Each structure stands twice: as structure tokens, then as C-alpha cells.
Steps between C-alpha positions, in 0.01 A plus 500: 500500500466727196795404284276386214287815485479662159654844494352845502739795508366831614627851533316728731536873535790506746742221422608451145724194465373220279641145481578363160268246341610176349679562171281455194170531689220626275194401700333741739421867495665837553261682730524874561284684751456876519260786534342770285447518126702696249831687517441634855620853414304817574128503586357179640140480386382287789710712735325811368168332574615421853606860558172630359303276736695655788401850389798619299437732203619422152773764525624350826501155338703624205745690714558191712580263211688759294769678699527879485229565241218750454159438353399775255333573168735557206450624148319255277686305237230461235421164348655174617580202277396171663657184354232232463705236313861482389656324197192303398444380142123556496258724690120502493285809573125495557272808517258510793183718522595709199734517199879522481697647209816336366766753390826420320624843401148565372170342610459147362155397625243538777419176686178443695412269786461141381826522306871496588826636367795259464848645453771253401873568461708339223830576332314728254330703777158492668185359341164623626197267474142592588276200578186405684518352847423170330814529283355606162737744329346835407803690375877459475759773485834366371834519679617852568608725782462361854437846637127462557244675726161369603286794597180503703248677276275622781565558872294193584711278272728240656767277351575152633841346433679220680231478764514871594227750409630850434249782555736799491728637229585268211683178427810484283725243327873559448767285334739312725833336412296179505125532451294798618439693819147584604419788733241751609552876523295700748505774759693413819194531728297278265780242522490523881136398507573173320768376741421196717774474761325453838180324611189716484433429870808693604447810713470825309830640644686188384338544156613866486854404596502245218356750251773757576771234484368366167466847350855588609633174359325560164619859466862423587505195275377709209759769565789251521393291203434791274849622568634160396305520176545877433625619162386182325419508131313175544449220750795295378754785485807517731402641839148366474551196720189549709284546191639173364404324820156648545421823314329614820551697821369222723403140437152383594621207708665468841829547317399863558138542626196279461276689259166329425318801346127530489441187711678655793343842456140374522566256790732699728304797630730561801798511267332747267414724793861480620618614156257793513606593857874516415509708180847489339665405830837315501787455738813715454820554691461760778494837326509337157259499205605188312275195557690208660466145375283372780569127505255285695412137555225296660666450837807395694562270792499793740766743367569641157832465322723787377527539124862378486385165643172468317629608161881513531706804402555815701287604795204729431439762770120463520490119474635387838410208724211595731266329741207317337348314793158629389525276191484181701236599754205257515265794433629548141441135398823486302508165316868552425624565857677164484552256214669173411642432154609143412697393195586138413868449573590399145320801356656735755848364415445568130368851559788588726776363276573160656486138395403409854421723795635396841489806727375854557652740753380856564806727520360854526211681664337819371438816701135392504608184687434243226746259344643692205761263354526122486792278406385183324723196489483213252674326215551589139463269200848362565412410859724765652374690802414864425355797691277768345372806695174680425343816638145412603371780273643303208317186615172685444559462124281235341808345333644438851264406783222755441480598866206716600723756667870544570431490877605143579484376859624142452634266238456125533645210306233235544659174392211272589139510605605459866328694772592618848252391764384702796259387766272703727480305827211716618262412217661182373534647152784420260634752251700394194669784322698480179759776506337640186235627740232235427350373821263220590374390837304223668397386846651184641510403866397673817612827655816442699635216284864518398541489119778351288541339158645174374491239225289237678425275198853522346375657175735797507242756607465668836154510659363619837554349839371599846600416852248549777717584797211456743491123444804408284293409191644527146267577205647470149340580165619394150347797315543876528137578570234505767382156612541228755829339591616205293723377787453551873672357805657610823871530578667672793360696789281811522719806461755336268610689185459313168791477249439366148788367289671212330715366785622182333556612140220292341332801328196475725422740784390402848405697812737507793483715812704724722413503873581844638473389863790256442682679214479166322433382144295187430560383142275244332514376140144380448147636502211373710144421391148436619510753786726265691824548681829491309717348765854584610733727302774337294757727668490762770770736617556818697606809308497864598349687791148534631340789307691446175287501181548173305538467122609217273668501159762339280792715609774304318311392183508126569126448457419460865341759731664561834433731796566869543413754769473877519560654839271798542713648783793568266377434143752217447419203279649161591494224236590133524564262207384177662202392699703441810590685819809718485629851446401716202686436175427858392388811682443862397295808590195593288197719556341699782343409830144383438560359153342161418740250342434256215715331235511438126722464194436847354770489227454136394856398589390191693581654838242640737549848642324718750193721455345732753153650536492827692156550656564869578488584128352176354810457281690191389883502484677221308876440502676266260811417701538358848685804638447836663389771258207683351209331329535412132126542444236692692125535451191580699245225554216447739435666834677517834312205646568268204772236510696349211390148414758428227549547129348257258527427132226357291 
């Protein structure tokens, strides 16, 4: 029945065995599904919002996401250096509202609005050019020291550089091993007002929790990084590694914290109030006074990860896995609660170190409950089969798969554009779902019709079919869309069960029936037309017991579909390799009582195998061998009243 279906391989959240694709396959996609955004360690921003909406205070929120901590004010640390750009060859600075002064050891020049300062690094040092906004050069200061400050002349002065407007402290340039670093130096609380880490609509308690976490992160980062760079005679001296990377305490991007400066300060009134309401507050260990590095991310899929999973390395006492169900509540409108990332198979192979990619098997689960390690299978440039394992946190890297979070819930090798079909017999609606998560639907037929798929016009594509059990009518359509039947006729009696397949090996499907009242198959190798009767079956034979669920497939790979049965009373499957009466050629146990049986060639080996749909949890279970055992692929699809209608390839 389904031996010619194109293949989709899926890994759900429970069963993690993946069949191997055809060697050398490069078409298709590697599809990874998951939840959350970011590294999933520490505070969940959407989780904090969910807790705040339920009435938790910001201290309660922080003490939930960070284990064993206190929230307290600690001694100030003075100015903070914020890295605006690293290792660039040129930087442009524009005064806003009032003048800025350029200083290189001594003042060079004052620059007024309508002009800009351009600093360019060369082998000889840094050249400073003053020009109009139209590009006309006003003054040039030849190559010299790259230690440059750009000072706001008056409190109202602002400096724009790289899209950020700085309205506190001053802006500086420092030499880097390659190019220059650009940063801004300001008071810690002034820096806090320019951070843009959570939506302005967030509850005030969630904003306060984020403020304290961000302040703690900034302070601890500065402490740690200044120790790395302590005792330096200059930014390129031994021991000055962090200065070489950044010459800053924190970077202005999500590599540390998203600092947007003046734009955030004037737009985010709730955030500014939260800064005011938590003066100097950070998180510390219980009884401690040292700020802790308060890692945080947008959200998780329902539970945070411990630091050793999210980052690797040793466990950190305050960064444990905790409940984050608040982060996926509908009330928080989390756009990252679930996600799907797709990568073309050839590109995925290259990024993961393969010539071709043929399989992906999850092999470890994190304390948070997500897939944490995946073994990929493929070939190298010599054609030899190789395996490479990756932690999912590594797959977040843009040079790998660039996943949105490390919390992966399934990995799918999609080797074609094929789709699994489900049918809702109550509404008459069809659902086609690629295992990448993309879903389409259409109405075809009447409520109560029995749905199936087949290649009615012998073009290699499966399309919908319906059997109206009330009157024995067959309705076939040659396109996967809503519309009227292209072929209609009647065959069989009311109450018969339709079975679509290629029963004579001619690469065309027809519709046969199983009569439960007789436990008898009626096989016919032609289609009817014109709403007329089809006539007698080509062959008819008894097989099985009354109450057995029929299924057909190519069980021996000879190109012809033959009967099978699943006995609901004991879960046994009985398969026969010819369309004749007789005992089963193969039998085995598979599934639970109440499962709905169907068939397909899931691993593209030319032999049909058994699939089950479990209405109790709306889950599909596919097995690749005709034997007792666990499913090789499992995934949720549909609802309890749906019924599988087949798998079709485009």
C-alpha cells in the first residue's frame, strides 16, 4: 500500500532511534525543534514575567531562579567601561545637541553638531579627521597615539557612534592587536538606565528582577575582567588578554548585556523606575558580599538548565535547574516558547563536519529534560561512515546550526517533502504535516467518511481518497487540496473498510475492501468511474478473525501489497505475503490496546512496516522492522479523534 512513499524520519521526545538514510543523500533538511531562547541558565525573563503576574516580588523571583542567594546593596564600584565596538579599523563619532572635545593626551579640537570625528587605524597609528556631515574635511590630525577620549563638553551633550547615543560619561578609543576598540566610560547606575533587555510592557516586579540581575552581572564581570588585566603596562602586555579582546568591563551587545544608551533611557520609563527602586542591589551568596554573575536568558521550554549543561565545566552552586513553567504560560505571550529551525541537508552536513549526513540520534538528556547531546551519522570525503557527537549547547553556535536555544525537543532528518496525513472524521478535515512542523489542512468529503491515500493516476504522487461506509461509494481526488472528486464509483457493501494499495505490482493504486462481518478481503485491481458500480472483486479470501483491524503493505519487498491484520485483543500483527487465503507468513506483537494500525516504508528499504496511532496521547509510533520491539520514531500529531490516512510524498 505505501511502499513507494517518500521518507520522513522523525525523533520525538521519548524514543530516540533513527534509521539511516540512503548513502550520499544531500537533498532534504535537518529539522530541530525546541523551546526557549538563549543559553537557558539562570533567570528566565519570560518566566520572571509569569511569576510577577502571579504576584511574586522581584526578590522572590530572583531567589527562585538563583539558588541560595540574597538580594542586597553592596559598595559601589565607580565607573564602568562599556565596549561599544571591538577591533574595528574606523570609527565615526557625531556630537548631538552640544559640542564634544577630542583629546589625545592633550585637547585636539572641539567639534560641534553638524560635524563628525573619524578615527582610522593604520600601521603608523590613529589618524583623526574632522569633517562635515556632507563629507567635507575641516581638519586632519596625522597618525599618532590611538589612546583617544571624546568628551561631552556640557551635561546636555551627547555622542553618537555606531548607532548608539551616549549621554553619560565619555567615549574612548584604545588600540587593539588589530584595529581599535571603542567604548564608553560612565557610572554604573547611568549604565543601568541604558540597558534594553526586557519588553517595556513587562510587570514592574519582573523589571526589577532583571535590573538586579543585570547590575550583578555587570559588577561581577568588571571584577573578574579587571583581575585578568591587572598589572598591565598597556593593553597588549602579557596578562592583558581581556583588554586585548575588548578593553572594557562589559560589551554592549548580548554577548554580555544589550546596552542601547540614550534611546533606551528615554523610552523605557518602567525600567528607569526599576533602576531607581533598587539602588545598588545585586545578588550574592547567602551571607556574602561579592556580586554573583547573574546569567539570564529570554526563556526556556519549561525548566532552566544547570550551568554545567548550559555552559560546560564545573557545576555552579547558584545556577541549578529549576522550574520555569511560568515562561511558557499563555499569559506571558512568549514568542519563543517553541521553535523550529531548519537547515538544508547539504549545508548541515558541511557545518557538522560531514560530506553527507544520513542520521541523527539523541543520546543524552539534560536535568532540565531537553535533549542535550546528539550523535550525527554520515560519510566523510572518502565515503566512509563516520559518527560525530555534539552537545546541543555547541549547536547554538552560528558556525554549527545556530539553534535558538540548547533545549532541543526533537531532531528530524527530513529526506523529502513528504507529509503524514491525518483525517478528522467528525469534521471531514484533512491535516498534512511535514515533520518539520509545517502544517496545512483542507476539507474534503463528509463527516464520517473513511480517509486513505493512493496514487490513482499513476504519476508517483499520493492524493486523497474517501470511502462512504453508509453506501459503499468511493471518492478519489488527484490533487492534495479541497475540491470535488475526480473519480467516484461504488464498490462493496455499507460497513466495509477500504484498503488502498498496489495489489498487482503495476505501480498504480486501487481501492479494495475488508468486510469485518465475514473477516474477508475483496481485492480489485482497477478503479471505477462515472458513479457506477465496479463489479466483482478480482480475488476474495478469508483471513483473520472478526474484529481484527486490516492493513495492507509490501511486507517482502516484491512490489505488491498484500494483507495484514492487527488483533486488538492481544496486540499481535499477522502478515501474509500473497493475496490468498492461508496462515500468516509473519506474526509479532506491537503496540497497546486501542492503537490504530497503518503501514508504510519509513526507512526507504522497499519493505513496508507497521505504524501505530495512539488516540490516548495523539502520538504516532513508527517501527522499521517487522518484529516486536519499541518504536524507532515517535511524534505527536493531531487529536484523539483523528485517524491516520497515510503518508504522502510530493
